[in-house]
C-alpha positions in Angstrom: -45.4 11.4 -4.3 -43.6 14.1 -2.3 -43.1 11.9 0.7 -41.5 9.2 -1.5 -39.1 11.7 -2.9 -38.1 12.9 0.5 -37.8 9.3 1.7 -35.5 8.5 -1.3 -33.3 11.5 -0.6 -33.0 10.7 3.1 -32.2 7.1 2.3 -29.5 8.1 -0.1 -27.9 10.5 2.4 -28.1 7.9 5.2 -26.6 5.2 3.0 -23.7 7.5 1.9 -23.1 8.6 5.4 -23.0 5.0 6.7 -20.7 3.7 4.0 -18.3 6.7 4.6 -18.3 6.0 8.3 -17.6 2.3 7.9 -14.7 2.9 5.4 -13.3 5.6 7.8 -13.4 3.2 10.8 -11.7 0.4 8.8 -8.8 2.7 7.7 -5.7 1.8 9.6 -2.5 3.7 9.9 0.4 2.2 8.1 2.9 0.3 10.2 6.6 0.8 9.4 9.7 -1.1 10.5 13.4 -0.3 10.3 15.8 -3.0 9.2 18.1 -4.1 12.0 20.8 -5.4 9.7 21.8 -5.2 6.0 19.9 -7.3 3.6 20.9 -8.6 0.2 18.3 -8.7 -2.5 18.1 -11.5 -5.0 19.3 -9.2 -7.8 22.5 -8.4 -5.9 21.6 -5.0 -4.6 21.5 -4.3 -0.9 19.1 -2.6 1.6 21.1 -1.1 4.5 20.5 -1.2 8.2 18.0 1.5 9.2 16.0 1.4 5.9 12.3 2.0 6.6 9.7 -0.4 5.1 5.9 -0.4 5.3 4.4 -3.7 6.6 2.0 -4.8 3.9 0.7 -8.4 4.7 1.7 -11.4 6.7 1.3 -14.9 5.1 0.7 -18.2 6.7 3.6 -19.7 4.7 6.0 -18.0 7.1 6.9 -14.7 5.5 5.7 -11.1 5.6 5.5 -8.7 2.6 6.8 -5.2 3.0 6.6 -2.1 0.7 9.7 0.0 -0.1 9.0 3.5 -1.4 11.7 5.0 -3.6 12.0 8.8 -4.3 13.9 9.4 -7.5 14.5 12.9 -8.9 12.8 13.4 -12.3 16.2 14.3 -13.7 17.6 10.9 -12.7 14.4 9.0 -13.5 15.0 5.5 -14.9 13.4 4.4 -18.1 10.0 3.0 -17.2 8.9 1.8 -20.6 9.1 -1.8 -19.5 6.1 -1.4 -17.2 3.0 -2.9 -18.9 0.5 -2.7 -16.0 -0.7 0.2 -13.8 0.0 -1.8 -10.6 3.2 -3.5 -11.6 5.0 -5.1 -8.6 8.4 -6.7 -8.8 9.0 -9.2 -5.9 12.5 -9.6 -4.4 13.5 -12.0 -1.7 15.8 -10.6 0.9 18.4 -12.4 3.0 20.9 -11.3 5.7 
């Protein structure tokens, strides 16, 4: 009985350690690019040359998805009541 308990504890520790190591090895550093020209967004706004974007995912259809992080002061925070999901993403197509 005692040996089974020890074996269970050792198995749990080894399993946790192995899963932690695997997730650590799979973690990649984010890749960022800077825009080489001004880009117009489909809603009429503009991203200027030099804006940094995080590379998210490349697609076989011939486009790459990037992530833009915005820092907005709490005092100037826009109304976010329209957001219905925790992971809401609004897609914009850019053109030069």
